[in-house]
Steps between C-alpha positions, in 0.01 A plus 500: 500500500623855419487794726519862418482824712501857399417832667336765300521856639232762434480872594177687419466881462158493668383359834268246332563332162437182307788370286457225244793267568405216278782552249772514784353171620523343148864614487564323826335201367723493187803551723395211738494228225183351657228376255265325751460622849389794710586866528445674840514877499453686833548847630770529761343798662191514725357804315513353134326223324539254203166398341360358165229694309424681178734790368205738449545867608129529615537191716812648660304822570212279662759326718636834617155631583384181666814467711474868606137431608607204702814656640516874452853647527364808698445608764821325619367529865232232435754229527675373816805393296559857390718632784852527350371406146215610281445180293254279699264520197771352272527214748120437456500533129776246465307257719207520256691484179723216624875433541580275223403316176585153402480427121537155336770443245404284196717449193744772602226779532297663776163313503288807532144546387418711194484828680708407820806721561715521812531835677702657782273707713651786689302662789792704667731578224781760426760267626681188371327168563572142399301214369618137528473273201539119573476247222517126553453207261648305207 
């Protein structure tokens, strides 16, 4: 069995952002030499997410509006966590959007549905954060 590990680094210009990382994962898969197996991709920060969905701007706007209703950023004073930090909302948004995605590898390709793409979701940006890619298989 082969095993491959790589860290991807992201820095967004805005506090919240959705970055399509599918092509980066396809590059990792090519580098791994795995043709049958699994790819795990997870955010290594507790205010960021990795998830699978459609790459459609209207949907991304809907994520933003929905998450802001569930866990509004302001007022910061509404959260017990916000003493030395102001990012409690980002922790909650990450919890809803999830930590990781696991994608099957079949015939040397990511086995995604017709509209599925993999995204890095940033909820407390403007600084460098990493994502782990782990691929195992034959």
